[in-house]
C-alpha positions in Angstrom: 110.6 68.0 93.5 113.7 70.3 93.4 116.8 68.1 93.8 119.7 69.9 95.5 123.3 68.9 94.5 124.9 65.9 96.2 127.3 68.0 98.2 124.5 70.5 99.4 122.2 67.7 100.3 125.0 65.9 102.2 126.0 69.1 104.2 122.3 69.7 105.0 121.8 66.2 106.4 124.9 66.6 108.6 123.7 70.0 109.8 120.3 68.6 110.5 121.5 65.6 112.3 123.8 67.6 114.5 121.1 70.1 115.4 118.6 67.3 116.1 121.0 65.8 118.5 121.6 69.1 120.3 117.9 69.7 120.6 117.3 66.2 122.0 119.8 67.0 124.8 117.5 70.0 125.6 114.4 67.9 125.5 113.1 69.2 122.2 112.4 67.1 119.1 113.5 68.3 115.7 110.8 66.3 114.0 108.1 68.2 115.8 109.4 71.5 114.6 109.9 70.3 111.0 106.3 69.1 110.9 105.0 72.4 112.2 107.0 74.3 109.7 105.7 72.2 107.1 102.2 73.3 108.0 103.0 77.0 107.9 101.7 78.9 105.0 101.6 82.7 104.0 99.9 84.4 101.1 101.8 86.5 98.5 100.2 89.9 97.5 99.9 90.4 93.8 101.1 93.9 93.9 104.4 92.9 95.5 105.5 90.9 92.4 106.5 94.1 90.6 108.9 96.7 91.6 107.4 99.2 94.2 108.3 102.9 94.5 108.2 105.9 96.7 106.7 109.4 96.4 110.0 110.3 94.7 110.1 107.8 92.0 110.0 104.1 90.8 112.8 102.1 89.2 111.3 99.3 87.1 113.2 96.0 87.2 113.8 93.5 84.4 111.0 91.0 83.6 108.3 92.6 85.7 104.9 91.0 85.2 102.7 92.9 82.9 99.5 91.0 83.5 97.7 89.3 86.2 98.5 86.0 84.6 102.2 86.8 84.7 101.9 87.7 88.4 100.4 84.3 89.1 103.3 82.7 87.3 105.8 84.6 89.5 103.8 83.8 92.6 103.9 80.0 91.6 107.7 80.3 91.6 107.6 81.5 95.2 105.5 78.7 96.3 107.4 76.1 94.3 110.7 77.2 95.8 109.5 77.6 99.5 106.6 75.2 99.7 104.8 77.7 101.9 103.1 80.3 99.6 100.1 78.6 98.2 97.7 81.6 97.9 97.7 84.9 96.2 95.9 88.1 97.5 94.5 90.4 94.9 93.9 94.1 95.2 90.8 95.4 93.3 90.7 97.3 91.0 94.5 97.0 90.4 93.9 93.3 89.7 90.3 93.4 88.3 90.0 90.0 86.5 88.6 90.0 83.0 87.6 86.3 83.1 87.1 84.9 86.6 86.8 81.2 85.7 89.7 81.4 83.5 91.9 83.1 86.1 90.7 80.6 88.8 91.6 77.6 86.4 95.1 79.2 85.7 95.7 79.5 89.4 94.7 75.9 90.0 97.0 74.8 87.2 99.9 76.6 88.9 99.1 75.0 92.3 97.7 78.3 93.7 94.6 79.5 95.4 93.3 82.9 96.5 93.5 84.6 99.8 91.7 87.7 101.2 90.8 90.2 98.7 91.7 94.0 99.2 89.5 97.0 98.5 90.8 100.5 97.3 89.3 103.7 98.3 92.6 105.4 98.9 92.9 106.8 95.5 90.7 107.7 92.6 90.4 105.4 89.6 90.0 106.5 85.9 86.3 107.2 85.2 85.3 107.3 88.8 82.2 109.5 89.3 83.0 110.9 92.9 86.4 111.6 94.5 87.8 110.2 97.7 90.1 113.2 98.2 88.4 114.1 101.4 87.6 110.5 102.5 85.6 107.6 101.5 83.7 105.9 104.4 84.0 109.0 106.4 83.0 111.4 103.7 80.5 114.0 104.6 78.6 113.4 101.4 76.5 110.4 101.5 76.8 109.7 97.8 80.6 109.2 98.1 80.0 106.9 101.0 77.5 104.8 99.0 80.0 104.6 96.1 82.7 103.3 98.5 80.3 100.6 100.0 79.3 99.5 96.4 83.0 99.2 95.6 83.5 96.9 98.6 80.5 94.8 97.7 81.9 94.4 94.3 85.3 93.3 95.7 83.4 90.7 97.7 81.6 89.4 94.7 85.0 89.1 92.9 86.6 87.3 95.8 83.7 84.9 96.2 83.9 84.0 92.5 87.7 83.3 93.0 87.2 81.2 96.1 88.5 83.7 98.6 86.8 83.8 102.1 87.8 87.3 103.5 88.1 90.9 102.8 90.6 93.3 104.2 89.5 97.0 104.6 92.3 99.6 104.9 91.1 103.2 104.7 93.2 106.2 104.1 90.4 108.4 105.6 91.5 111.2 107.9 92.7 114.7 108.0 96.1 116.6 107.6 94.9 119.7 109.5 93.1 120.4 112.8 89.5 121.3 112.1 89.4 119.5 108.8 86.9 116.9 110.1 85.0 116.0 113.0 87.1 113.4 115.0 84.1 111.6 116.5 81.5 111.8 113.6 84.0 110.7 111.0 84.5 107.5 112.9 80.8 107.0 113.3 80.4 107.4 109.6 83.1 104.7 109.0 81.4 102.3 111.3 78.0 102.9 109.5 79.7 101.9 106.2 81.4 98.9 107.4 78.0 97.6 108.8 76.8 97.7 105.2 79.8 96.0 104.0 79.6 93.4 106.8 76.0 92.6 105.9 77.1 91.8 102.4 79.5 89.0 103.6 78.9 85.6 102.2 78.5 82.6 104.6 81.9 81.8 106.1 83.6 85.0 105.2 85.4 87.3 107.5 86.0 91.0 107.4 89.5 92.4 108.5 89.7 95.9 109.7 93.3 97.3 109.3 94.7 100.3 111.2 97.5 102.7 110.4 98.7 105.7 112.5 99.5 108.1 109.7 100.1 108.6 106.0 98.4 109.9 104.0 96.4 111.5 106.8 99.2 113.0 108.9 97.1 114.8 111.6 94.4 112.4 112.3 93.8 109.0 110.7 90.3 107.7 111.4 91.3 104.0 112.0 94.7 105.0 113.5 95.5 102.2 116.0 94.7 98.8 117.2 92.1 100.1 119.7 90.1 101.9 116.9 90.3 98.7 114.8 89.2 96.6 117.8 86.2 99.0 118.5 85.0 98.6 114.8 85.4 94.7 114.9 83.5 94.4 118.2 80.7 96.6 117.0 80.4 94.7 113.7 80.1 91.2 115.0 81.7 87.8 115.4 83.2 87.6 111.8 84.9 91.0 111.9 88.5 90.7 113.1 91.6 93.0 113.3 94.5 92.7 110.9 97.9 93.6 112.0 100.4 95.1 109.7 103.8 95.2 111.3 104.6 98.5 109.8 101.4 100.1 110.9 102.4 101.2 114.4 104.2 104.2 115.8 108.0 103.7 116.4 108.8 101.4 119.3 105.3 100.1 119.8 105.3 96.7 121.5 103.6 94.7 118.6 103.7 91.4 120.4 101.6 93.0 123.2 99.1 94.2 120.6 99.0 90.7 119.3 98.3 89.2 122.8 95.6 91.7 123.5 93.8 91.0 120.3 94.2 87.2 120.9 92.7 87.6 124.4 89.8 89.5 122.9 89.3 86.8 120.2 89.7 89.4 117.5 93.1 88.7 115.8 92.2 88.1 112.3 95.7 87.9 110.6 98.9 89.7 109.6 100.6 91.7 106.9 104.2 90.8 107.3 107.0 93.2 106.7 109.6 95.1 108.6 110.3 98.8 109.4 112.8 101.2 111.0 110.8 104.4 111.1 107.1 103.7 109.9 105.4 101.9 107.2 108.7 101.1 105.5 107.5 97.8 103.9 111.0 96.2 104.2 111.8 92.5 104.0 110.4 90.8 107.1 113.0 90.1 109.7 115.5 92.4 108.2 115.4 95.1 110.9 113.8 93.5 114.0 114.2 89.8 113.8 113.8 89.3 117.7 110.5 91.3 117.5 109.3 89.0 114.7 110.2 86.0 116.9 108.4 87.3 119.9 105.2 87.8 117.7 105.5 84.3 116.6 106.0 83.2 120.1 102.5 84.6 121.0 101.0 82.8 118.0 102.6 79.5 119.0 101.2 80.0 122.5 97.8 80.5 121.1 98.2 77.3 119.0 99.3 75.2 122.0 96.4 76.5 124.1 93.9 75.9 121.3 92.7 79.3 121.8 89.0 79.5 120.7 88.6 81.3 117.2 92.3 81.2 116.6 92.5 81.1 112.8 95.0 83.8 111.6 95.4 84.8 108.0 99.1 85.3 107.2 100.0 87.5 104.2 103.1 89.4 103.1 102.8 93.2 102.4 106.1 94.6 101.1 107.3 97.1 98.6 110.3 95.8 96.7 112.0 99.0 95.6 115.6 97.9 95.3 115.6 94.0 95.6 114.3 91.7 92.9 110.6 91.2 93.9 110.7 87.4 93.7 113.9 87.2 95.5 112.6 89.4 98.3 109.5 87.4 98.7 111.6 84.2 98.8 113.7 85.7 101.6 110.6 86.9 103.5 109.1 83.5 103.4 112.2 82.0 104.6 112.4 84.5 107.5 108.8 83.8 108.6 109.5 80.1 108.5 112.7 80.6 110.5 110.8 82.8 113.2 108.1 80.3 113.4 110.6 77.4 113.8 112.3 79.2 116.6 109.1 80.0 118.4 108.3 76.3 118.3 111.7 75.6 120.2 110.7 77.5 123.1 110.5 75.4 126.4 107.1 76.5 127.5 106.9 74.4 130.6 110.2 76.0 131.8 109.1 79.5 130.8 105.8 79.2 132.8 107.7 77.9 135.9 110.2 80.8 135.8 107.3 83.3 135.3 105.4 81.7 138.3 108.6 81.9 140.5 109.4 85.4 139.4 112.8 84.5 138.0 113.1 87.3 135.5 116.5 86.4 134.0 115.9 82.6 133.5 112.5 83.4 132.0 114.1 85.7 129.5 116.8 83.3 128.8 114.2 80.6 127.9 113.2 82.9 125.0 116.8 83.9 124.0 117.8 80.2 124.0 115.1 79.6 121.3 115.8 82.7 119.4 119.6 82.2 119.3 119.4 78.6 118.0 120.3 78.3 114.4 117.0 76.7 113.2 117.9 76.9 109.5 118.4 73.2 109.2 114.9 72.6 110.5 113.4 75.0 107.9 115.5 73.6 105.0 114.4 70.0 106.0 110.8 71.1 106.0 111.2 72.5 102.6 113.1 69.5 101.4 110.1 67.2 102.5 107.7 69.5 100.6 109.7 69.2 97.4 110.9 72.7 97.6 114.5 74.3 97.7 117.0 74.0 100.5 118.0 77.5 99.7 115.1 79.1 97.8 117.1 82.4 96.7 120.1 80.4 95.4 117.8 78.0 93.6 115.9 80.8 92.1 119.1 82.4 90.8 120.4 79.1 89.5 117.2 78.5 87.6 117.5 81.4 85.1 113.9 82.2 85.6 114.3 86.0 85.8 116.5 86.2 82.6 114.0 84.0 80.8 111.0 86.1 81.6 112.9 89.3 80.9 113.4 88.1 77.3 109.7 87.2 77.1 108.1 90.3 78.8 108.8 93.0 76.4 107.4 96.4 77.2 107.7 96.1 81.1 109.1 99.5 81.3 112.6 98.3 82.4 115.6 100.3 81.1 119.0 98.8 81.9 121.3 101.1 83.9 124.4 102.5 82.1 126.7 101.4 84.9 126.3 100.1 88.6 
């Protein structure tokens, strides 16, 4: 257990007791929220443990993980400090394991498991026989499509050996110019290939279809919105569901409405959490649109309360840490997700339903605002304390000296200290 200093613990207890008393006056139980936050868990993506980059460049950071084992070590730090990140999501072939039993044993030793595995047909790999330059599942050449399907079957085999139970399929397939591809037939080819992948799912597995409106296909992406993703999932079968990446929508899209629609259709598979200002920015969750994140969690808590059939969302982070320390950014994101979830638990659902039924627009909105504007940090900190994690994960990480230690150990990570700041 991570023991906070006496002053920090005493201040936390005072803050928690004060908040619990205020909530009690509103008819809300702090204990109920703490217990719910204690059950919340989100997966960490292996690729986010190193510094990201843009089309213009990448600036390596100190102590970046050089191997998959080092990525797991960093992921274990995130889980230990937050108590809410017990699984790692691998991207194949970026994280192709050499020894699956040894990797699984290492993960277990670190207190980790494996989440949904991710395929990669959006770039060509060294030694790859056929190119995905003009598409993978949507390619006109049947040989390219077969190669892409075989890759997904391999990803499933790796995931099954690791103990995962889902595969996420995001395709870059599309066109940059009118006339480049058949808009209708390209979608049909994607569906045909996904049927082959779906047929290869082991028992108990799910397949998540992921959409994105643009980039790298700027004119017409084949699976470009939640409607396209839903069509695919409905055509494939019960174990196919839609994954919602918060950055994979056009600006000003009402994402909580998308979530509600997919919940209603029984096809919400899960999330890739991040935040954005313009598009797929992959910024820290809650850094730009915290109220929007809260409203998404409100829909999820409603589904929990209603015991919606088939509600089993897979939560994962998907961010590119270009400027912040990757571990610190992941810690900050987990904290923000816990906080949004806690606030959603504070909504007075009975009052909200009454105001909705009576048509009282202002008070209905105020119910949500009351929950969102509550400082729920003491509730989240208490959930972490009870899990043996840190009251403040970022400050605990900085105090641990972990980054300095692994920087000294991980020689050859590519980091070059700047001359000045």
